C-alpha positions, 0 to 999 in steps of 0.5 A: 654741745653737737655744734661745738664737737663738729667744729672741733672734728673739722679743725682736727681734719683740717689739721691732719690734712695740712700735715699730710699735704706738707709731708707730701710736699717735703717727700716728693718734690724736694729732690726734684728741687735740688736737682733743677737747682744743679741743673741750672748751675751746670747750664750756666757753667757750660754756657760760660765755657762756650762764651770763654771760647768765643771770646778767645776766638774773637781775641785772636781774630782781632790780633791777626786782623788786617786793616781793612777788617779790624773794625769788624774784629773789634765789634765782634770782640766787643760783643763777646766781651759784653756776653761774657760779662753777663754770663760772669754775673750769674757765675758770681751769684752762683759762687756766692750762693754755694760758698756763703749759704752751702746747701741752703742755696739749692733749697730756697723756701718757695711755694710749689703747685700746692703752695708747699713751703720747703725748709732749707737743707741746713742744720737748723732746718730740723729736718733730714730731707736729703743727705748730700754729705760732704759733696757740696764742699768741693763744689763751693771751693770750685765755684770761688775759683771760677769767681777769681778766674772770672774776675781776672779775664773779664778784667783783662778783655774789658781793658782791652775793648775799652782802650781800643775803643777810643783809638783802633789801629793795628799799631795800637792793638800791637801796643797792647801786646802785654795785657793780650798775652795776660788775657790769654793766660787768664782765659786759660786759667778760667777754662780750667776753673770751669772744668773743675767746677763742672766735675765737682758739681757731677759729684754733688749730683751723683750724691743727690741722686744716691741720698736717701729720700725723707724717712729712710733714716728712720726705717 
């Protein structure tokens, strides 16, 4: 009889410890998880701004490069396009995640140092760990605008790179004047979309910082 009581007590204590551990996880680390995810998106957006500028500069250098420097100018431009494509893949991933999964994109269930599981921030989560209101709606829209602008610009510069790879002469560069001008215009559109996305992201970060922690709504 005493053995049964002892085992029951151990079970209750273990359950209490587990519940306390999970609650501590939600209360202490969830806001940090959101912040770090938002920071990752911000870093990628800012890095993309640099990549777009580098690509624009390389394209401008290619246009005015003399015959003796044309090959080097093309190689530099080609490298910048490759880097932009890699950066763009991350931005598209962010855009789709933010738009289609909303706030849950920033709080994926993952094990922490204490092997705690975090619920997604959604109406189905059954919890209210951080209230971000409607701050993510503009970010989702701006992210999609970045995705669209990026695809246009990436298509332009990739076309220029691929067509010049087969036949690179000052005359062939001049013959691509139409698509080059389109790339320059699309680059400006992408620059603007990135700025707007960063502005929306800062608003989301502000909302996250001002959000009440777990349990605040019950006080």
